A tleap script that builds the chain and sets N, CA, C and O, in Angstrom:
source leaprc.protein.ff14SB
mol = sequence {
  NMET THR LEU GLN ASP LEU ILE GLN ASN MET
  THR PRO ASP ILE TYR ALA ASN LEU ARG GLN
  ALA VAL GLU LEU ARG LYS TRP PRO ASN GLY
  VAL LYS LEU THR GLU GLU GLN VAL GLU ILE
  CYS MET GLU ALA VAL ILE ARG TYR GLU PHE
  GLN HIE ASP LEU PRO ALA GLN ASP ARG VAL
  GLY PHE MET GLU ASP GLN CYS GLU SER ASP
  LYS ASP HIE ALA ASP ILE ILE LYS ILE MET
  CHIE
}
set mol.1.N position { -9.618 49.984 83.548 }
set mol.1.CA position { -9.312 51.332 84.101 }
set mol.1.C position { -9.353 51.142 85.596 }
set mol.1.O position { -10.346 50.717 86.187 }
set mol.2.N position { -7.954 51.558 86.308 }
set mol.2.CA position { -8.128 51.612 87.528 }
set mol.2.C position { -8.482 52.725 88.329 }
set mol.2.O position { -8.761 53.652 87.569 }
set mol.3.N position { -8.596 53.055 89.491 }
set mol.3.CA position { -8.937 54.350 90.098 }
set mol.3.C position { -7.960 55.196 90.099 }
set mol.3.O position { -8.255 56.389 90.167 }
set mol.4.N position { -6.681 54.836 90.030 }
set mol.4.CA position { -5.712 55.839 90.020 }
set mol.4.C position { -5.697 56.233 88.427 }
set mol.4.O position { -5.181 57.337 88.256 }
set mol.5.N position { -6.122 55.621 87.268 }
set mol.5.CA position { -6.373 56.008 86.099 }
set mol.5.C position { -7.577 57.032 86.171 }
set mol.5.O position { -7.369 58.150 85.700 }
set mol.6.N position { -8.534 56.819 86.592 }
set mol.6.CA position { -9.967 57.471 87.054 }
set mol.6.C position { -9.252 58.680 87.896 }
set mol.6.O position { -9.781 59.747 87.585 }
set mol.7.N position { -8.491 58.799 88.605 }
set mol.7.CA position { -8.142 60.180 89.388 }
set mol.7.C position { -7.308 60.985 88.253 }
set mol.7.O position { -7.461 62.177 87.984 }
set mol.8.N position { -6.325 60.023 87.598 }
set mol.8.CA position { -5.513 61.293 86.398 }
set mol.8.C position { -6.454 61.648 85.706 }
set mol.8.O position { -6.443 62.879 85.720 }
set mol.9.N position { -7.473 61.194 84.951 }
set mol.9.CA position { -8.321 61.721 84.206 }
set mol.9.C position { -9.603 62.735 84.692 }
set mol.9.O position { -10.463 63.276 83.996 }
set mol.10.N position { -9.376 62.778 86.233 }
set mol.10.CA position { -10.445 63.585 86.720 }
set mol.10.C position { -10.514 65.236 86.165 }
set mol.10.O position { -9.497 65.913 86.016 }
set mol.11.N position { -11.476 65.581 85.976 }
set mol.11.CA position { -11.527 67.034 85.912 }
set mol.11.C position { -11.898 67.800 87.221 }
set mol.11.O position { -12.505 67.160 88.080 }
set mol.12.N position { -11.619 68.989 87.436 }
set mol.12.CA position { -12.046 69.888 88.328 }
set mol.12.C position { -13.386 69.902 88.819 }
set mol.12.O position { -13.662 70.126 89.997 }
set mol.13.N position { -14.454 69.599 87.670 }
set mol.13.CA position { -15.833 69.906 87.757 }
set mol.13.C position { -16.088 68.342 88.334 }
set mol.13.O position { -16.776 68.099 89.326 }
set mol.14.N position { -15.494 67.472 87.631 }
set mol.14.CA position { -15.806 66.199 88.556 }
set mol.14.C position { -15.879 66.164 89.940 }
set mol.14.O position { -16.812 65.918 90.704 }
set mol.15.N position { -14.310 66.562 90.179 }
set mol.15.CA position { -14.136 66.774 91.818 }
set mol.15.C position { -14.740 67.178 93.037 }
set mol.15.O position { -14.886 66.725 94.172 }
set mol.16.N position { -15.193 68.720 92.061 }
set mol.16.CA position { -16.524 69.141 92.652 }
set mol.16.C position { -17.296 68.474 92.991 }
set mol.16.O position { -17.622 68.345 94.171 }
set mol.17.N position { -17.909 67.730 91.802 }
set mol.17.CA position { -19.402 67.064 92.054 }
set mol.17.C position { -19.473 66.197 93.224 }
set mol.17.O position { -20.362 66.016 94.057 }
set mol.18.N position { -17.956 65.561 93.025 }
set mol.18.CA position { -17.691 64.295 93.952 }
set mol.18.C position { -17.515 64.654 95.417 }
set mol.18.O position { -17.842 64.105 96.469 }
set mol.19.N position { -16.945 65.661 95.137 }
set mol.19.CA position { -16.817 66.336 96.766 }
set mol.19.C position { -17.931 66.746 97.464 }
set mol.19.O position { -18.074 66.420 98.643 }
set mol.20.N position { -19.098 67.726 96.615 }
set mol.20.CA position { -20.334 67.845 97.067 }
set mol.20.C position { -21.241 66.564 97.463 }
set mol.20.O position { -22.095 66.542 98.349 }
set mol.21.N position { -20.933 65.692 96.761 }
set mol.21.CA position { -21.731 64.318 96.989 }
set mol.21.C position { -21.242 63.692 98.210 }
set mol.21.O position { -22.051 62.987 98.815 }
set mol.22.N position { -20.254 63.799 98.609 }
set mol.22.CA position { -19.842 63.384 99.944 }
set mol.22.C position { -20.310 64.027 100.832 }
set mol.22.O position { -20.831 63.427 101.772 }
set mol.23.N position { -20.261 65.697 100.804 }
set mol.23.CA position { -20.623 66.353 101.901 }
set mol.23.C position { -22.282 66.378 102.152 }
set mol.23.O position { -22.785 66.794 103.196 }
set mol.24.N position { -23.007 65.886 101.066 }
set mol.24.CA position { -24.385 65.976 101.083 }
set mol.24.C position { -25.096 64.836 101.567 }
set mol.24.O position { -26.164 64.671 102.156 }
set mol.25.N position { -23.905 63.877 101.013 }
set mol.25.CA position { -24.502 62.385 100.888 }
set mol.25.C position { -25.524 61.830 99.749 }
set mol.25.O position { -26.184 60.791 99.726 }
set mol.26.N position { -25.411 62.966 98.750 }
set mol.26.CA position { -26.467 62.372 97.691 }
set mol.26.C position { -25.848 63.080 96.781 }
set mol.26.O position { -24.997 63.954 96.947 }
set mol.27.N position { -26.519 62.481 95.356 }
set mol.27.CA position { -25.924 62.786 94.011 }
set mol.27.C position { -26.493 64.334 93.843 }
set mol.27.O position { -27.130 64.878 94.744 }
set mol.28.N position { -26.154 65.050 92.444 }
set mol.28.CA position { -26.652 66.327 92.289 }
set mol.28.C position { -28.376 65.929 91.932 }
set mol.28.O position { -29.247 66.769 92.162 }
set mol.29.N position { -28.710 64.589 91.365 }
set mol.29.CA position { -30.264 64.665 91.323 }
set mol.29.C position { -30.649 64.310 92.294 }
set mol.29.O position { -31.735 63.766 92.093 }
set mol.30.N position { -30.305 64.287 93.616 }
set mol.30.CA position { -30.882 63.977 94.885 }
set mol.30.C position { -31.038 62.300 95.206 }
set mol.30.O position { -31.820 61.953 96.091 }
set mol.31.N position { -30.399 61.470 94.583 }
set mol.31.CA position { -30.389 60.309 95.062 }
set mol.31.C position { -29.297 60.192 95.756 }
set mol.31.O position { -28.148 60.530 95.472 }
set mol.32.N position { -29.925 59.456 97.124 }
set mol.32.CA position { -29.026 59.038 98.348 }
set mol.32.C position { -27.666 57.997 98.032 }
set mol.32.O position { -27.803 56.884 97.524 }
set mol.33.N position { -26.271 58.614 98.455 }
set mol.33.CA position { -25.303 57.786 97.934 }
set mol.33.C position { -25.344 56.312 99.090 }
set mol.33.O position { -25.660 56.507 100.264 }
set mol.34.N position { -25.116 55.382 98.765 }
set mol.34.CA position { -24.902 54.343 99.340 }
set mol.34.C position { -23.626 54.679 100.531 }
set mol.34.O position { -23.093 55.784 100.435 }
set mol.35.N position { -23.166 53.777 101.589 }
set mol.35.CA position { -21.869 53.444 102.147 }
set mol.35.C position { -20.639 53.648 101.464 }
set mol.35.O position { -19.704 54.443 101.562 }
set mol.36.N position { -20.903 52.778 100.814 }
set mol.36.CA position { -20.145 52.012 99.628 }
set mol.36.C position { -19.641 53.390 98.800 }
set mol.36.O position { -18.511 53.851 98.956 }
set mol.37.N position { -20.610 53.960 97.926 }
set mol.37.CA position { -20.651 54.792 97.069 }
set mol.37.C position { -19.944 56.282 98.016 }
set mol.37.O position { -19.477 57.171 97.304 }
set mol.38.N position { -19.905 56.444 99.219 }
set mol.38.CA position { -19.640 57.423 100.021 }
set mol.38.C position { -18.026 57.117 99.974 }
set mol.38.O position { -17.299 57.934 99.410 }
set mol.39.N position { -17.519 56.035 100.521 }
set mol.39.CA position { -16.473 55.686 100.603 }
set mol.39.C position { -15.332 55.974 99.585 }
set mol.39.O position { -14.285 56.597 99.756 }
set mol.40.N position { -15.863 55.296 98.383 }
set mol.40.CA position { -15.195 55.011 97.038 }
set mol.40.C position { -15.156 56.523 96.805 }
set mol.40.O position { -13.998 56.885 96.598 }
set mol.41.N position { -16.176 57.675 96.765 }
set mol.41.CA position { -16.034 59.180 96.307 }
set mol.41.C position { -15.109 59.596 97.381 }
set mol.41.O position { -14.397 60.504 96.956 }
set mol.42.N position { -14.858 59.310 98.521 }
set mol.42.CA position { -14.050 59.952 99.574 }
set mol.42.C position { -12.836 59.613 98.954 }
set mol.42.O position { -12.264 60.570 98.431 }
set mol.43.N position { -12.212 58.384 98.852 }
set mol.43.CA position { -11.129 58.182 98.464 }
set mol.43.C position { -10.881 58.883 97.063 }
set mol.43.O position { -9.766 59.388 96.928 }
set mol.44.N position { -11.643 58.970 96.149 }
set mol.44.CA position { -11.280 59.519 94.900 }
set mol.44.C position { -10.676 60.991 95.280 }
set mol.44.O position { -9.552 61.381 94.966 }
set mol.45.N position { -11.808 61.844 96.136 }
set mol.45.CA position { -11.239 63.151 96.488 }
set mol.45.C position { -10.025 63.194 96.962 }
set mol.45.O position { -9.077 63.806 96.472 }
set mol.46.N position { -10.037 62.390 98.152 }
set mol.46.CA position { -8.456 62.729 99.038 }
set mol.46.C position { -7.686 62.249 97.766 }
set mol.46.O position { -6.985 63.182 97.373 }
set mol.47.N position { -7.553 61.135 96.969 }
set mol.47.CA position { -6.389 60.987 96.169 }
set mol.47.C position { -6.266 62.159 95.054 }
set mol.47.O position { -5.197 62.475 94.532 }
set mol.48.N position { -7.528 62.760 94.764 }
set mol.48.CA position { -7.368 63.799 93.828 }
set mol.48.C position { -6.702 65.305 94.510 }
set mol.48.O position { -5.855 65.974 93.917 }
set mol.49.N position { -7.163 65.592 95.598 }
set mol.49.CA position { -6.414 66.798 96.405 }
set mol.49.C position { -4.918 66.343 96.608 }
set mol.49.O position { -4.015 67.111 96.277 }
set mol.50.N position { -4.695 65.343 97.043 }
set mol.50.CA position { -3.307 64.737 97.215 }
set mol.50.C position { -2.495 64.831 95.806 }
set mol.50.O position { -1.371 65.325 95.898 }
set mol.51.N position { -2.856 64.484 94.721 }
set mol.51.CA position { -2.273 64.605 93.369 }
set mol.51.C position { -2.171 65.748 92.838 }
set mol.51.O position { -1.074 65.906 92.302 }
set mol.52.N position { -2.982 66.767 92.750 }
set mol.52.CA position { -3.203 68.076 92.616 }
set mol.52.C position { -2.581 68.858 93.770 }
set mol.52.O position { -2.581 70.069 93.552 }
set mol.53.N position { -2.010 68.465 95.029 }
set mol.53.CA position { -1.386 69.545 95.669 }
set mol.53.C position { -1.802 70.314 95.930 }
set mol.53.O position { -1.238 71.401 95.810 }
set mol.54.N position { -3.261 70.166 96.533 }
set mol.54.CA position { -4.050 71.493 96.983 }
set mol.54.C position { -3.729 71.960 98.318 }
set mol.54.O position { -3.304 71.026 98.998 }
set mol.55.N position { -3.773 72.978 98.896 }
set mol.55.CA position { -3.284 73.628 100.184 }
set mol.55.C position { -4.023 72.972 101.042 }
set mol.55.O position { -5.175 72.695 100.709 }
set mol.56.N position { -3.606 72.643 102.124 }
set mol.56.CA position { -4.373 71.949 103.312 }
set mol.56.C position { -5.628 72.595 103.683 }
set mol.56.O position { -6.588 71.868 103.934 }
set mol.57.N position { -5.770 74.068 103.763 }
set mol.57.CA position { -6.873 74.483 103.870 }
set mol.57.C position { -8.098 74.409 102.932 }
set mol.57.O position { -9.204 74.731 103.367 }
set mol.58.N position { -7.890 73.881 101.312 }
set mol.58.CA position { -9.021 73.551 100.695 }
set mol.58.C position { -9.233 72.167 100.248 }
set mol.58.O position { -9.841 71.669 99.301 }
set mol.59.N position { -8.291 71.530 101.579 }
set mol.59.CA position { -8.709 69.905 101.187 }
set mol.59.C position { -10.007 69.655 102.224 }
set mol.59.O position { -10.489 70.546 102.924 }
set mol.60.N position { -10.424 68.420 102.186 }
set mol.60.CA position { -11.696 68.024 102.837 }
set mol.60.C position { -11.058 67.349 103.966 }
set mol.60.O position { -10.030 66.672 103.975 }
set mol.61.N position { -11.985 67.709 105.072 }
set mol.61.CA position { -11.538 67.570 106.555 }
set mol.61.C position { -10.464 68.659 106.888 }
set mol.61.O position { -10.009 68.547 108.026 }
set mol.62.N position { -10.035 69.537 106.251 }
set mol.62.CA position { -9.340 70.742 106.934 }
set mol.62.C position { -10.279 71.318 108.079 }
set mol.62.O position { -11.475 71.609 108.071 }
set mol.63.N position { -9.153 71.385 109.220 }
set mol.63.CA position { -10.210 71.818 110.310 }
set mol.63.C position { -9.329 73.443 110.584 }
set mol.63.O position { -8.126 73.204 110.693 }
set mol.64.N position { -9.557 74.598 110.684 }
set mol.64.CA position { -8.891 75.457 110.685 }
set mol.64.C position { -8.152 75.828 112.192 }
set mol.64.O position { -6.946 75.977 112.393 }
set mol.65.N position { -9.209 75.922 113.124 }
set mol.65.CA position { -8.480 75.962 114.395 }
set mol.65.C position { -8.144 74.477 114.948 }
set mol.65.O position { -8.660 73.459 114.487 }
set mol.66.N position { -7.242 74.504 115.961 }
set mol.66.CA position { -6.361 73.163 116.727 }
set mol.66.C position { -7.495 72.739 117.577 }
set mol.66.O position { -8.368 73.588 117.758 }
set mol.67.N position { -7.647 71.534 118.154 }
set mol.67.CA position { -8.241 70.910 118.444 }
set mol.67.C position { -8.420 71.436 119.929 }
set mol.67.O position { -7.439 72.041 120.362 }
set mol.68.N position { -9.713 71.284 120.952 }
set mol.68.CA position { -9.811 72.069 121.934 }
set mol.68.C position { -8.813 71.539 122.966 }
set mol.68.O position { -8.180 72.322 123.675 }
set mol.69.N position { -8.675 70.258 123.048 }
set mol.69.CA position { -7.928 69.568 123.959 }
set mol.69.C position { -6.153 69.953 123.976 }
set mol.69.O position { -5.381 69.818 124.926 }
set mol.70.N position { -5.836 70.496 122.505 }
set mol.70.CA position { -4.506 70.923 122.167 }
set mol.70.C position { -4.244 72.498 122.696 }
set mol.70.O position { -3.102 72.958 122.714 }
set mol.71.N position { -5.205 73.143 123.049 }
set mol.71.CA position { -5.194 74.300 123.101 }
set mol.71.C position { -4.487 74.835 124.628 }
set mol.71.O position { -4.535 74.047 125.572 }
set mol.72.N position { -3.973 75.914 124.777 }
set mol.72.CA position { -3.557 76.313 125.947 }
set mol.72.C position { -4.573 76.850 126.731 }
set mol.72.O position { -5.219 77.779 126.244 }
set mol.73.N position { -4.938 76.318 128.225 }
set mol.73.CA position { -6.399 76.650 128.921 }
set mol.73.C position { -5.814 77.550 129.942 }
set mol.73.O position { -5.929 77.192 131.114 }
set mol.74.N position { -5.154 78.758 129.658 }
set mol.74.CA position { -4.350 79.336 130.658 }
set mol.74.C position { -5.611 80.092 131.455 }
set mol.74.O position { -5.504 80.403 132.641 }
set mol.75.N position { -6.993 80.392 130.556 }
set mol.75.CA position { -8.173 80.798 131.517 }
set mol.75.C position { -9.068 80.049 131.900 }
set mol.75.O position { -10.191 80.532 132.045 }
set mol.76.N position { -8.803 78.440 132.217 }
set mol.76.CA position { -9.180 77.701 132.799 }
set mol.76.C position { -9.064 77.974 134.448 }
set mol.76.O position { -7.892 78.163 134.774 }
set mol.77.N position { -10.106 78.045 135.674 }
set mol.77.CA position { -9.726 78.158 136.921 }
set mol.77.C position { -9.984 76.586 137.469 }
set mol.77.O position { -10.955 75.835 137.374 }
set mol.78.N position { -8.363 76.416 138.224 }
set mol.78.CA position { -8.679 75.375 138.721 }
set mol.78.C position { -9.037 75.359 140.225 }
set mol.78.O position { -8.596 76.210 140.998 }
set mol.79.N position { -9.669 74.585 140.520 }
set mol.79.CA position { -10.323 74.320 141.727 }
set mol.79.C position { -10.019 73.239 142.574 }
set mol.79.O position { -10.466 72.096 142.482 }
set mol.80.N position { -9.129 73.735 143.511 }
set mol.80.CA position { -8.550 72.608 144.637 }
set mol.80.C position { -9.207 72.603 145.769 }
set mol.80.O position { -9.714 73.587 146.307 }
set mol.81.N position { -9.216 71.056 146.308 }
set mol.81.CA position { -9.964 70.911 147.463 }
set mol.81.C position { -9.227 71.019 148.567 }
set mol.81.O position { -9.753 70.913 149.675 }
savepdb mol mol.pdb
quit
């Protein structure tokens, strides 16, 4: 069975458990994930979200506000020498 097959057969509950495991860096039973497990679970979560066309705001890693460096800094006072 390939990773793609696993993603296609993943239930919403499995997705939620994998996502939580990545967020907390541990399995539901408290055992810490290895770096390899984090990477594999993260890939599975991202692929699941893509295949199920989840809205951007529901996807892992979504940042609601834009980056500070992209904002208009009209309120910053410029000091000239």
